[in-house]
C-alpha positions as CSV (number, residue, x, y, z in Angstrom):
1,X,-3.2,28.8,16.5
2,X,-4.7,27.6,12.8
3,X,-7.9,25.4,12.0
4,X,-7.2,21.6,12.8
5,X,-7.7,18.8,10.5
6,X,-7.8,14.6,11.0
7,X,-5.8,12.1,8.2
8,X,-7.4,8.9,7.7
9,X,-5.6,6.5,5.3
10,X,-7.0,3.5,4.1
11,X,-4.0,0.6,2.9
12,X,-6.4,-1.3,0.2
13,X,-6.0,-4.3,-1.6
14,X,-5.7,-2.3,-5.0
15,X,-4.4,1.2,-3.8
16,X,-4.2,3.4,-1.1
17,X,-6.3,6.2,-0.5
18,X,-5.6,9.1,2.1
19,X,-8.5,11.6,2.9
20,X,-8.1,14.9,5.2
21,X,-11.0,16.0,7.3
22,X,-12.3,19.2,9.2
23,X,-13.2,18.6,13.0
24,X,-16.8,18.8,11.8
25,X,-16.1,15.3,9.4
26,X,-16.1,17.3,6.2
27,X,-13.7,16.0,3.3
28,X,-11.1,18.8,2.5
29,X,-9.5,16.3,-0.2
30,X,-8.3,13.2,-0.8
31,X,-6.3,11.0,-3.4
32,X,-6.0,7.8,-4.5
33,X,-2.8,5.5,-6.0
34,X,-3.1,2.1,-7.2
35,X,-0.7,-0.7,-5.7
36,X,1.2,-3.4,-8.0
37,X,-0.3,-6.9,-7.2
38,X,1.9,-9.9,-8.6
39,X,0.7,-13.3,-9.5
40,X,3.7,-15.8,-9.6
41,X,1.6,-18.7,-9.6
42,X,-1.9,-19.7,-10.4
43,X,-3.4,-19.2,-6.8
44,X,-0.5,-17.2,-5.2
45,X,-0.9,-13.2,-5.2
46,X,1.6,-11.2,-3.8
47,X,2.7,-7.2,-2.9
48,X,5.9,-5.7,-1.9
49,X,5.7,-3.9,1.6
50,X,7.7,-1.2,-0.3
51,X,4.8,-0.5,-2.4
52,X,2.5,0.0,0.6
53,X,4.6,3.1,2.1
54,X,5.4,4.4,-1.8
55,X,1.6,4.9,-2.3
56,X,1.3,6.0,1.0
57,X,3.9,9.0,0.6
58,X,2.4,9.9,-3.0
59,X,-1.4,9.9,-1.6
60,X,-0.4,12.1,1.3
61,X,1.6,14.3,-0.8
62,X,-1.4,15.2,-3.2
63,X,-3.9,15.4,0.0
64,X,-1.6,18.5,1.1
65,X,-1.3,19.7,-2.4
66,X,-5.2,19.6,-3.0
67,X,-5.8,20.9,0.2
68,X,-3.0,23.9,0.4
69,X,-3.1,23.4,4.3
70,X,-0.5,23.9,6.7
71,X,0.6,20.2,7.3
72,X,1.2,21.4,11.0
73,X,-2.4,21.8,11.0
74,X,-3.1,18.0,11.4
75,X,-3.7,17.1,14.8
76,X,-3.5,13.2,14.1
77,X,-3.4,10.6,11.8
78,X,-4.8,7.0,11.8
79,X,-4.5,4.2,9.4
80,X,-6.8,1.4,8.4
81,X,-6.1,-1.7,5.7
82,X,-6.8,-4.9,4.2
83,X,-7.6,-7.7,7.3
84,X,-6.2,-11.5,6.2
85,X,-2.8,-11.0,4.7
86,X,0.2,-11.2,6.7
87,X,3.7,-10.3,5.9
88,X,7.1,-10.9,8.3
89,X,9.6,-8.3,9.2
90,X,13.0,-8.8,11.3
91,X,14.3,-6.7,14.3
92,X,14.8,-3.2,12.7
93,X,11.3,-3.4,10.5
94,X,12.8,-4.5,7.7
95,X,10.6,-7.1,5.3
96,X,11.4,-10.0,5.7
97,X,8.6,-11.9,3.4
98,X,6.5,-10.4,0.7
99,X,2.9,-9.4,1.8
100,X,1.2,-12.8,1.5
101,X,-2.5,-11.4,0.4
102,X,-5.9,-12.8,1.4
103,X,-5.9,-13.2,-1.5
104,X,-3.4,-15.9,-2.3
105,X,-4.6,-19.4,-2.0
106,X,-1.4,-21.5,-1.6
107,X,-1.9,-22.1,2.7
108,X,-5.2,-24.2,1.5
109,X,-3.9,-27.6,2.9
110,X,-3.2,-25.8,6.4
111,X,-7.0,-24.4,6.5
112,X,-8.2,-28.0,5.7
113,X,-5.6,-29.5,8.2
114,X,-7.0,-27.1,10.8
115,X,-10.7,-27.7,9.7
116,X,-10.2,-31.7,9.8
117,X,-8.4,-31.6,13.4
118,X,-9.6,-28.6,15.6
119,X,-12.7,-27.0,13.8
120,X,-15.0,-26.6,16.9
121,X,-12.1,-25.2,19.2
122,X,-10.9,-23.0,16.4
123,X,-14.5,-21.4,16.0
124,X,-15.1,-21.1,19.6
125,X,-11.9,-19.5,20.4
126,X,-11.2,-17.2,17.6
127,X,-14.7,-16.8,16.6
128,X,-14.5,-17.7,13.2
129,X,-14.6,-20.6,10.6
130,X,-10.8,-21.6,9.1
131,X,-10.1,-19.8,6.1
132,X,-7.5,-18.4,4.2
133,X,-5.8,-16.0,6.7
134,X,-3.2,-15.3,9.1
135,X,-3.3,-18.9,11.3
136,X,-2.7,-21.3,7.9
137,X,-0.7,-18.5,6.2
138,X,2.1,-18.7,9.0
139,X,2.0,-22.0,9.2
140,X,3.0,-22.1,5.5
141,X,5.8,-20.0,6.4
142,X,6.7,-22.3,9.0
143,X,6.3,-25.5,7.2
144,X,7.5,-24.3,3.4
145,X,9.7,-21.7,4.0
146,X,11.8,-22.7,7.5
147,X,14.6,-20.3,6.8
148,X,12.7,-17.2,6.0
149,X,10.4,-18.3,9.0
150,X,13.4,-18.4,11.4
151,X,14.2,-14.8,10.3
152,X,10.6,-13.4,10.8
153,X,10.6,-11.4,14.6
154,X,7.0,-10.4,14.0
155,X,4.0,-11.0,11.9
156,X,2.1,-8.0,10.9
157,X,-1.0,-6.4,8.5
158,X,-0.1,-4.0,5.8
159,X,-1.1,-0.8,7.8
160,X,0.6,-1.8,10.8
161,X,3.7,-1.9,8.6
162,X,3.2,1.6,7.0
163,X,2.6,2.9,10.5
164,X,6.0,1.4,11.4
165,X,7.5,3.2,8.3
166,X,6.0,6.7,9.5
167,X,6.7,6.4,13.3
168,X,10.1,4.5,12.9
169,X,9.1,1.7,14.8
170,X,11.2,-1.6,16.0
171,X,9.9,-4.8,16.0
172,X,10.0,-5.2,19.7
173,X,7.3,-2.2,19.0
174,X,4.9,-4.0,16.7
175,X,1.6,-4.3,17.2
176,X,-2.4,-5.3,16.3
177,X,-5.4,-3.7,17.2
178,X,-8.2,-6.0,18.4
179,X,-10.6,-5.4,15.2
180,X,-7.6,-7.6,13.1
181,X,-7.2,-10.3,15.8
182,X,-9.7,-13.0,14.7
183,X,-8.1,-13.3,11.0
184,X,-5.2,-14.3,13.2
185,X,-6.2,-17.6,13.8
186,X,-4.7,-18.0,17.5
187,X,-6.4,-15.4,18.9
188,X,-8.7,-15.3,22.3
189,X,-11.6,-13.5,21.0
190,X,-13.6,-13.0,24.4
191,X,-10.6,-12.1,26.0
192,X,-8.7,-10.0,23.6
193,X,-5.5,-11.9,23.8
194,X,-3.5,-14.6,22.0
195,X,-4.4,-17.9,22.9
196,X,-1.7,-20.3,24.5
197,X,-3.7,-23.3,23.6
198,X,-4.2,-22.7,19.8
199,X,-0.4,-21.6,19.5
200,X,0.9,-24.4,21.0
201,X,-1.5,-27.0,19.1
202,X,-0.3,-25.1,16.0
203,X,3.5,-25.0,17.2
204,X,3.6,-21.2,16.6
205,X,6.1,-19.3,18.8
206,X,4.4,-16.8,20.8
207,X,7.1,-14.0,20.5
208,X,6.8,-13.9,16.6
209,X,3.4,-12.2,17.4
210,X,3.0,-8.3,18.3
211,X,1.3,-6.9,21.1
212,X,-2.5,-6.1,21.0
213,X,-3.6,-3.0,21.5
214,X,-6.4,-0.7,21.2
215,X,-7.3,1.0,18.2
216,X,-7.0,4.4,19.8
217,X,-3.5,3.8,21.5
218,X,-0.8,6.7,20.2
219,X,1.5,4.1,19.2
220,X,4.2,6.8,17.8
221,X,4.5,10.1,16.2
222,X,5.7,11.1,12.3
223,X,9.7,11.0,12.3
224,X,11.6,13.7,10.3
225,X,12.3,11.0,7.9
226,X,8.6,10.3,7.1
227,X,8.0,14.0,7.2
228,X,10.5,14.4,4.4
229,X,8.9,11.3,2.4
230,X,5.3,12.9,2.9
231,X,5.3,16.3,3.5
232,X,3.9,16.4,6.4
233,X,5.9,17.8,9.8
234,X,7.4,15.4,12.4
235,X,5.6,15.0,15.2
236,X,2.2,14.4,14.5
237,X,0.6,11.5,16.8
238,X,-0.2,8.3,14.6
239,X,-2.8,6.1,16.4
240,X,-2.9,2.5,15.9
241,X,-5.8,2.3,13.6
242,X,-8.2,-0.4,12.7
243,X,-9.0,-3.3,10.2
244,X,-10.5,-1.3,6.8
245,X,-14.0,-3.3,7.5
246,X,-14.5,-2.0,11.5
247,X,-13.2,1.4,10.3
248,X,-15.9,1.3,7.2
249,X,-18.4,0.5,9.8
250,X,-17.4,3.2,12.1
251,X,-17.5,5.8,9.3
252,X,-21.2,4.6,8.5
253,X,-22.2,4.8,11.6
254,X,-22.6,1.2,12.5
255,X,-22.4,1.5,16.5
256,X,-25.9,0.4,17.6
257,X,-27.0,-2.7,17.9
258,X,-29.8,-4.1,15.0
259,X,-28.0,-1.7,12.3
260,X,-26.6,-3.8,9.3
261,X,-24.1,-2.7,6.7
262,X,-23.8,-3.8,3.3
263,X,-20.2,-3.5,1.7
264,X,-21.3,-3.1,-1.9
265,X,-17.5,-3.5,-3.3
266,X,-15.5,-5.6,-5.0
267,X,-16.1,-8.1,-2.1
268,X,-19.7,-8.3,-1.1
269,X,-20.0,-7.9,2.5
270,X,-23.0,-7.9,4.7
271,X,-22.5,-7.3,8.7
272,X,-24.4,-6.5,11.3
273,X,-23.7,-4.8,15.1
274,X,-24.6,-7.0,18.3
275,X,-23.6,-6.7,21.9
276,X,-22.2,-10.1,22.6
277,X,-20.1,-12.5,21.5
278,X,-21.9,-16.0,19.8
279,X,-19.5,-18.1,17.3
280,X,-21.3,-19.8,14.6
281,X,-20.3,-23.2,15.3
282,X,-23.4,-25.1,14.0
283,X,-23.1,-23.2,10.3
284,X,-19.5,-22.4,9.9
285,X,-20.4,-19.5,8.3
286,X,-20.3,-16.0,10.2
287,X,-17.3,-14.4,11.4
288,X,-17.4,-12.5,15.0
289,X,-15.1,-9.7,14.7
290,X,-15.0,-6.8,17.3
291,X,-16.0,-3.4,16.2
292,X,-13.9,-0.4,17.0
293,X,-16.0,0.1,20.3
294,X,-15.3,-2.9,22.5
295,X,-17.9,-3.8,23.4
296,X,-19.7,-4.1,19.8
297,X,-19.2,-7.0,17.5
298,X,-19.8,-7.2,14.0
299,X,-20.8,-10.6,12.8
300,X,-20.3,-10.9,9.1
301,X,-19.7,-12.7,5.8
302,X,-19.0,-12.0,2.4
303,X,-18.8,-13.2,-1.4
304,X,-14.5,-12.9,-2.1
305,X,-15.5,-11.2,-5.4
306,X,-19.3,-10.6,-5.6
307,X,-18.9,-6.7,-6.8
308,X,-16.0,-8.3,-9.3
309,X,-18.7,-10.4,-10.8
310,X,-20.3,-7.5,-12.2
311,X,-17.1,-6.4,-13.6
312,X,-16.0,-9.5,-14.9
313,X,-19.9,-9.7,-17.0
314,X,-19.1,-5.6,-18.5
315,X,-15.7,-6.9,-19.5
316,X,-16.4,-10.4,-20.6
317,X,-20.0,-10.2,-22.3
318,X,-21.1,-6.4,-22.3
319,X,-18.8,-5.1,-24.8
320,X,-21.4,-3.7,-26.9
321,X,-22.8,-1.9,-23.8
322,X,-19.5,-0.3,-23.0
323,X,-19.5,1.2,-26.5
324,X,-23.0,2.2,-26.6
325,X,-22.7,3.6,-23.1
326,X,-19.8,5.9,-23.9
327,X,-22.2,7.4,-26.7
328,X,-24.7,8.3,-24.2
329,X,-21.9,9.8,-21.7
330,X,-22.6,7.1,-18.7
331,X,-21.0,4.4,-17.3
332,X,-21.4,0.9,-18.9
333,X,-22.9,-0.1,-15.0
334,X,-25.5,2.5,-15.4
335,X,-26.6,1.4,-19.0
336,X,-26.3,-2.1,-17.7
337,X,-28.8,-1.3,-14.7
338,X,-31.3,0.2,-17.1
339,X,-31.2,-3.1,-19.0
340,X,-31.4,-5.5,-16.2
341,X,-34.2,-2.7,-14.7
342,X,-36.5,-3.8,-17.7
343,X,-36.0,-7.4,-16.9
344,X,-38.4,-9.2,-14.5
345,X,-37.9,-10.0,-11.4
346,X,-36.8,-13.3,-10.7
347,X,-34.4,-12.8,-14.0
348,X,-37.3,-15.5,-15.9
349,X,-36.2,-18.3,-13.6
350,X,-32.4,-17.8,-14.1
351,X,-30.2,-18.3,-11.2
352,X,-26.2,-17.3,-10.5
353,X,-23.7,-18.7,-8.3
354,X,-21.3,-15.7,-7.7
355,X,-18.3,-17.7,-6.2
356,X,-15.7,-17.5,-9.2
357,X,-13.3,-18.2,-7.0
358,X,-14.5,-20.6,-4.4
359,X,-16.8,-19.9,-1.4
360,X,-15.5,-18.3,1.4
361,X,-18.7,-18.5,4.3
362,X,-18.8,-21.3,4.4
363,X,-15.4,-22.3,3.3
364,X,-15.3,-24.6,0.3
365,X,-12.7,-23.6,-2.3
366,X,-14.0,-26.1,-5.2
367,X,-17.1,-24.0,-5.7
368,X,-17.1,-22.0,-9.2
369,X,-19.4,-19.8,-11.0
370,X,-22.8,-21.3,-12.5
371,X,-25.8,-20.2,-14.1
372,X,-28.5,-22.4,-13.4
373,X,-31.7,-22.5,-15.3
374,X,-31.3,-20.6,-18.8
375,X,-32.3,-20.9,-22.1
376,X,-33.0,-19.3,-25.8
377,X,-35.5,-16.7,-24.4
378,X,-32.6,-15.4,-21.7
379,X,-30.6,-12.3,-23.0
380,X,-27.9,-10.1,-21.5
381,X,-30.1,-8.4,-19.2
382,X,-31.8,-11.2,-17.6
383,X,-28.3,-12.5,-17.1
384,X,-26.9,-9.2,-15.4
385,X,-29.9,-9.0,-13.1
386,X,-29.6,-13.0,-12.4
387,X,-25.8,-11.7,-10.9
388,X,-27.4,-8.4,-8.7
389,X,-29.8,-10.8,-7.1
390,X,-27.9,-13.8,-6.5
391,X,-25.5,-11.6,-4.2
392,X,-28.8,-10.7,-2.6
393,X,-29.8,-14.0,-1.9
394,X,-26.4,-14.8,-0.5
395,X,-27.2,-12.2,2.2
396,X,-30.5,-13.7,2.7
397,X,-28.5,-16.6,3.9
398,X,-26.1,-15.0,5.9
399,X,-29.0,-13.2,7.5
400,X,-30.6,-16.5,8.2
401,X,-27.5,-17.3,10.4
402,X,-27.5,-14.4,12.2
403,X,-31.2,-14.7,13.1
404,X,-30.5,-18.3,14.4
405,X,-27.3,-16.7,16.6
406,X,-29.3,-13.5,17.7
407,X,-32.9,-14.8,17.8
408,X,-34.0,-11.6,19.3
409,X,-32.5,-9.5,17.3
410,X,-34.3,-6.8,15.2
411,X,-32.5,-5.4,11.9
412,X,-33.5,-1.9,11.9
413,X,-31.8,-0.8,8.2
414,X,-29.1,-1.5,5.8
415,X,-26.8,1.2,5.3
416,X,-25.3,0.5,2.0
417,X,-21.5,1.8,1.1
418,X,-19.0,0.7,-1.5
419,X,-19.2,1.3,-5.3
420,X,-22.5,-0.4,-5.7
421,X,-24.1,1.7,-3.5
422,X,-24.3,4.1,-6.5
423,X,-27.0,2.1,-8.0
424,X,-30.8,2.7,-7.0
425,X,-32.0,-0.1,-8.6
426,X,-29.4,-2.8,-6.8
427,X,-30.4,-1.1,-3.4
428,X,-34.0,-1.6,-4.3
429,X,-33.9,-4.6,-5.0
430,X,-31.6,-5.8,-2.2
431,X,-33.8,-4.5,0.0
432,X,-37.0,-6.3,-1.6
433,X,-35.5,-9.0,-1.4
434,X,-34.1,-9.1,2.4
435,X,-37.2,-7.6,3.4
436,X,-35.2,-4.7,5.3
437,X,-35.4,-1.1,4.1
438,X,-31.7,-0.1,2.7
439,X,-30.4,3.5,3.2
440,X,-27.5,5.0,1.3
441,X,-25.0,7.3,3.2
442,X,-24.4,11.0,1.7
443,X,-20.6,10.5,1.6
444,X,-18.6,7.9,0.4
445,X,-15.3,8.2,2.0
446,X,-16.6,6.2,4.9
447,X,-13.2,3.7,5.6
448,X,-11.1,6.8,5.5
449,X,-13.5,8.8,7.7
450,X,-13.8,6.1,10.3
451,X,-10.0,6.1,10.5
452,X,-9.7,10.0,10.7
453,X,-12.7,9.7,13.8
454,X,-10.2,7.1,15.2
455,X,-7.4,9.4,15.2
456,X,-9.5,12.3,16.7
457,X,-10.7,10.0,19.8
458,X,-7.4,9.2,20.1
459,X,-5.9,12.8,20.8
460,X,-8.8,13.8,22.8
461,X,-10.5,15.9,20.3
462,X,-13.4,14.0,20.5
463,X,-14.5,12.7,23.7
464,X,-17.5,10.1,22.8
465,X,-16.4,7.7,19.7
466,X,-20.5,6.4,19.2
467,X,-22.0,9.8,19.1
468,X,-19.5,11.2,16.7
469,X,-19.9,8.3,14.5
470,X,-23.4,8.6,14.7
471,X,-23.3,12.1,14.1
472,X,-20.9,12.0,10.9
473,X,-22.5,9.2,9.0
474,X,-25.3,11.6,7.7
475,X,-28.0,9.1,6.1
476,X,-29.6,10.0,2.8
477,X,-32.0,8.3,0.5
478,X,-34.1,5.5,2.0
479,X,-35.2,2.6,-0.1
480,X,-38.3,0.7,1.7
481,X,-39.1,-2.5,1.4
482,X,-42.1,-3.4,-1.6
483,X,-44.0,-6.8,0.5
484,X,-45.3,-8.3,-2.8
485,X,-42.0,-8.1,-3.9
486,X,-40.4,-9.8,-0.9
487,X,-42.8,-12.6,-0.9
488,X,-42.0,-13.2,-4.6
489,X,-38.4,-13.4,-4.3
490,X,-38.2,-15.6,-1.0
491,X,-38.7,-19.1,-3.1
492,X,-35.9,-18.2,-5.2
493,X,-33.7,-17.0,-2.2
494,X,-34.6,-20.6,-0.7
495,X,-34.0,-22.3,-3.9
496,X,-30.4,-20.6,-3.9
497,X,-29.5,-21.7,-0.5
498,X,-30.0,-25.4,-1.7
499,X,-27.8,-25.0,-5.1
500,X,-24.6,-25.5,-3.1
501,X,-25.3,-28.8,-1.5
502,X,-26.7,-29.8,-5.3
503,X,-23.2,-28.6,-7.2
504,X,-20.8,-29.5,-4.7
505,X,-20.3,-33.1,-5.9
506,X,-20.1,-31.6,-9.5
507,X,-17.9,-28.9,-8.2
508,X,-15.2,-31.8,-6.9
509,X,-15.1,-33.7,-9.7
510,X,-14.8,-30.9,-12.1
511,X,-11.8,-29.3,-9.7
512,X,-10.3,-32.9,-10.1
513,X,-10.6,-32.9,-13.9
514,X,-9.2,-29.7,-14.5
515,X,-6.3,-30.7,-12.7
516,X,-5.3,-33.0,-15.5
517,X,-5.9,-30.3,-17.8
518,X,-2.5,-30.2,-19.9
519,X,-1.6,-33.7,-19.4
520,X,-3.4,-34.8,-22.9
521,X,-3.1,-32.9,-26.2
522,X,-5.1,-33.0,-29.4
523,X,-2.5,-31.7,-31.0
């Protein structure tokens, strides 16, 4: 018998990543392929379902080519993927709709309708405040595209779509695991079930909802057709998988109460691990999904484009830095980090609002970016540093709400993952601002690792899910809190939290004025 391996595949927003691991959690090979996003109108973001399958086939083939293993030695596969968008399929698993991305905000009026009429019952039942996710999107399809809606047999998420293609499923076999269902808008979070009350209130047919499964349920096996497409062998078992955030938390070892994870990626997510469900009715900020282990929860909130703000600044205001970085054979981010580190803490009184596309939690689609307090003495370094600090200030607000919900909870450490984790300077800054030590993991591929662990657990290779996740998380450098700097930053964090109340009327008026753009002309 040959050596056995596990495969995890992430169906992300901008691309698909596949990774092959040995049973000790070592990455053998990985591959990434970009996906195509379409922007037919402002605020609309779509993807073709077939593109998810195409990128999966390409990445799996590349992994097999790189690793040179016998595909028959792959013991199991599991997928994870982006969570808040949906697509509709017919009875034969053919897409009826495009993928309605989590970045697509055309359903905003239905978010507002739910908030105005059913806000508290929604939060208490689902575990999150109304936002752009499955519920409002299903309402959009029902009311705006009724003929298409009639043809939809089931609403599913991208990773489930690809799993169904790999396993040759029909709509009657459609599923979703318990880490996704808070985004559905019609789930009973406590009981891991669909809510008859919410389905009736929103007039959504229960038969269009997939069955709810445990992430480790084997939902099928690789078919002969999928084996030809991917280079795999037919018969490999495929687990149900989980949402990308849940998979990343598992891969990061977030399976113990009081641990925190900072996903420093395109979206900036701060999530902690707790052992009970406490919906955030008062602040309407924290969402409350289950972790992969059913006895744990992962309350969190996020900035829709926190990391994207840094890329935007690099591309828009730092062309000179990019050229200088090329000359020094370093990345533009490294150079900007060096400059920001030389600037004073607090960015010399400069505050930034990082919500360039609207604030997600608490939801306010009118919010945009802003710099407050700049003058002639501010330069590129202080502007860039202020972006980094603002994301940590936003995290301070999230933590303050989580402390209200769980007053007895002691936050032990923050495990940082994602592209931003590479910055020692930013990790230390966040530790100082939050007042909690940061820990960098000795691996970056935690999402697909989480899926691989899940695949191994589903097939009985691993007996204890939490123990394996702890063992494989592999913590590295630790960043302790500088108490003096922590105390210095606290007035800035409090002032940042007050900014939104003062700016809310301004943002509202700006949106109204900008909607009139183009109606007048100076030509």
